[in-house]
C-alpha positions, -999 to +999 in steps of 0.1 A: -179+125-237-144+132-248-134+124-284-096+128-286-087+135-323-053+118-317-071+085-312-096+089-340-095+080-377-099+107-403-134+093-411-144+097-374-132+132-370-150+141-403-182+127-389-179+147-357-171+179-376-201+177-400-225+167-373-216+194-348-204+224-369-238+233-383-254+249-402-226+255-427-230+279-457-224+264-491-198+276-515-210+267-550-177+272-567-172+279-604-138+276-620-123+270-655-101+241-664-070+244-686-092+241-718-116+268-706-144+244-697-164+256-667-165+235-636-191+238-608-191+220-574-205+227-539-183+229-507-197+232-472-164+236-455-166+273-462-171+307-446-161+344-446-130+349-424-121+386-428-139+418-436-110+440-447-098+428-470-129+407-477-116+371-476-134+337-478-120+303-470-129+269-486-118+235-476-113+212-507-109+174-505-088+150-525-093+133-558-067+109-571-043+122-582-042+155-564-070+178-554-106+178-568-109+196-601-120+228-583-088+229-563-065+222-593-083+249-614-079+275-586-042+265-581-035+270-618-056+300-627-058+319-593-094+327-599-128+314-588-164+325-581-183+315-550-221+313-558-244+310-528-271+285-530-308+294-528-334+267-521-349+271-556-316+259-570-309+232-545-316+202-568-294+217-595-266+222-569-270+185-559-264+175-596-231+195-596-220+174-566-219+143-588-183+130-592-182+137-630-149+131-648-126+160-657-137+181-687-174+177-680-193+210-678-215+206-647-235+237-655-247+220-686-255+187-668-275+206-642-293+229-667-278+260-651-271+294-668-236+308-668-232+346-667-200+365-673-181+378-643-166+413-641-131+407-627-124+370-632-126+346-661-148+319-644-186+324-649-211+330-622-244+311-619-275+331-629-297+309-606-277+321-576-287+354-560-252+361-548-218+356-565-185+365-550-158+370-576-125+359-560-088+360-565-066+334-549-046+347-519-032+314-507-036+277-512-024+257-482-018+220-489-028+198-461-024+160-454-040+133-475-044+155-506-066+181-490-062+219-491-075+252-478-081+280-502-081+316-491-096+340-517-100+378-517-134+389-528-130+414-557-167+420-563-202+410-551-228+403-577-262+405-560-297+401-574-313+435-578-345+423-562-325+415-530-309+450-527-327+473-503-304+503-505-274+501-528-258+533-515-258+519-479-251+483-490-283+471-473-293+436-485-327+418-480-310+387-466-342+367-460-352+373-497-320+356-508-336+323-497-303+306-490-298+271-476-271+256-454-256+222-450-264+200-420-252+165-410-256+133-428-254+124-465-282+148-475-291+171-447-298+208-454-314+236-436-335+267-447-325+301-434-362+312-430-363+304-393-344+331-375-338+342-339-335+379-333-313+389-304-298+424-304-262+427-293-256+442-258-233+472-255-208+474-226-226+506-213-260+488-212-245+458-194-228+480-169-260+499-164-279+467-157-253+457-131-255+490-114-293+488-113-293+453-100 
C-alpha cells in the first residue's frame, strides 16, 4: 500500500517512521543549561552518519517556545554528550524522558551518576558503557520547531570491561548490553539476538558466478 507523505498529517508520517525504521539506537543526550544545570534526555531519531570525521546526527522535537531543552542547550553552548543506553539503565533512561520543566536536573531525578567529560563541559553518565563527547557541527532548523543536530565526536569514553584490545580499538559489543527503540509508546529491543552474515567480496561473487 502506498502512503504518500504529501497527503498525510505530520502525526501519520511520524507513526509510519517509528513503526518501520526499527530498531533505532538511542542517544541519551546530556547538556548544560545557561545556569550550568545538567539536562538529560533520550532521542531515538539518532545514528552515526560519517566515520571520518566521526559525526552523529540527532533529530530533536519542539517544545513551546522553541526546541526542547536539549536542542536549546546545544544551540547555545555547542557541546553535548551522547550516552548509549544499556538494558540495566533502561528504567532510569525512561525517567529522564519525563517532560520536566526547565532547570530540573534529570540525572538527580533518575538517580544517575554524572562523571566529568574530557573535552566538553556537559557530564557523561556513569551508568552508560559508552559516551561520545561531541562538538556541534551544524544545527539545521526544520519546520514546526524541529531541528537536526550534527555533532563531531571528539572522544569515546568506553567501559574498560568492554574493551577487548585498546591498541586495535576492538570492543566487546555484545557486552555493552545496549537496547534500541522499537514502535509504539514503550517498545524497545535487546541487542543480544544477532544474525551473523559475512560480507561477500567482489572476487568471491565473481568466482561463484564462474563456477555456476
